[in-house]
C-alpha positions as CSV (number, residue, x, y, z in Angstrom):
1,P,-20.7,15.4,3.7
2,V,-19.9,12.2,4.5
3,C,-20.0,11.7,8.1
4,G,-21.3,9.5,10.7
5,Y,-23.5,6.6,10.2
6,I,-23.1,7.7,6.6
7,W,-19.4,5.3,6.0
8,T,-21.1,2.7,8.1
9,L,-23.7,2.7,5.9
10,M,-21.2,2.9,3.1
11,M,-19.3,-0.7,4.5
12,A,-21.9,-2.3,4.9
13,I,-22.9,-2.3,1.2
14,L,-19.5,-3.4,0.4
15,I,-18.6,-5.9,2.8
16,L,-22.4,-8.3,1.7
17,P,-21.5,-8.9,-1.2
18,P,-18.0,-11.0,-0.1
19,M,-20.1,-12.2,2.1
20,Q,-22.5,-14.5,0.0
21,F,-19.6,-16.9,-1.8
22,T,-19.6,-19.9,-0.4
23,T,-17.6,-21.2,-2.2
24,L,-13.2,-21.4,-2.7
25,T,-14.0,-20.1,-6.3
26,E,-15.7,-17.7,-5.8
27,V,-13.2,-16.0,-2.6
28,S,-10.4,-16.8,-4.6
29,L,-11.3,-14.5,-7.6
30,L,-11.4,-11.7,-4.9
31,C,-7.2,-13.3,-4.1
32,G,-7.1,-12.3,-8.2
33,A,-8.3,-8.7,-7.5
34,S,-5.7,-8.4,-4.7
35,T,-2.8,-9.6,-6.2
36,A,-4.0,-6.8,-9.6
37,A,-3.7,-4.9,-7.4
38,I,0.1,-5.4,-5.6
39,I,1.3,-6.4,-9.1
40,I,0.0,-2.7,-9.9
41,V,0.9,-0.2,-7.4
42,I,4.6,-2.5,-7.8
43,F,4.7,-1.8,-10.9
44,L,3.8,2.9,-10.2
45,I,6.8,2.3,-8.2
46,I,9.0,0.5,-10.3
47,V,7.8,3.4,-13.1
48,Q,8.3,6.7,-10.5
49,L,11.3,5.6,-9.2
50,V,13.2,5.6,-13.1
51,M,11.3,8.4,-14.2
52,D,13.4,10.4,-10.9
53,G,16.6,8.7,-12.4
54,P,19.6,8.1,-10.5
55,E,20.0,11.9,-9.0
56,G,17.1,11.4,-6.9
57,G,14.0,12.9,-6.9
58,S,10.5,13.5,-4.4
59,F,10.3,10.0,-4.0
60,G,11.7,8.7,-0.6
61,A,12.8,12.7,-0.3
62,N,11.6,12.6,3.5
63,W,13.1,8.7,4.4
64,D,16.2,8.8,6.2
65,A,17.6,5.7,7.3
66,I,20.1,5.6,4.5
67,S,22.3,8.1,5.8
68,P,26.7,8.2,5.6
69,D,26.7,8.9,9.8
70,L,24.5,6.5,11.0
71,T,24.6,4.0,13.6
72,L,22.9,0.5,13.8
73,S,20.1,2.0,16.1
74,G,19.3,5.0,13.9
75,F,18.3,2.2,11.1
76,F,16.2,0.4,11.9
77,G,14.3,3.7,13.9
78,G,13.9,5.1,10.7
79,L,12.9,1.6,8.9
80,S,10.7,1.2,11.4
81,S,9.3,4.8,10.5
82,F,8.7,3.9,6.9
83,V,6.7,1.0,7.7
């Protein structure tokens, strides 16, 4: 099992290559990878929403921020539990 110092060693190995970047061009490559990851996640969320359909489904089933008898403070409380 991975525990204790192994996690620290794994993170040190993963962070070592980006620490060697010396130009902004190399750093911008990391931004491109991050942007691609965000776009992929947004696409997957949209696909899941479309697959659930208008009748609902499991996506967001535990989020109760939008309800017909909800007060303003209850809305922000539900929103903060989601975030």
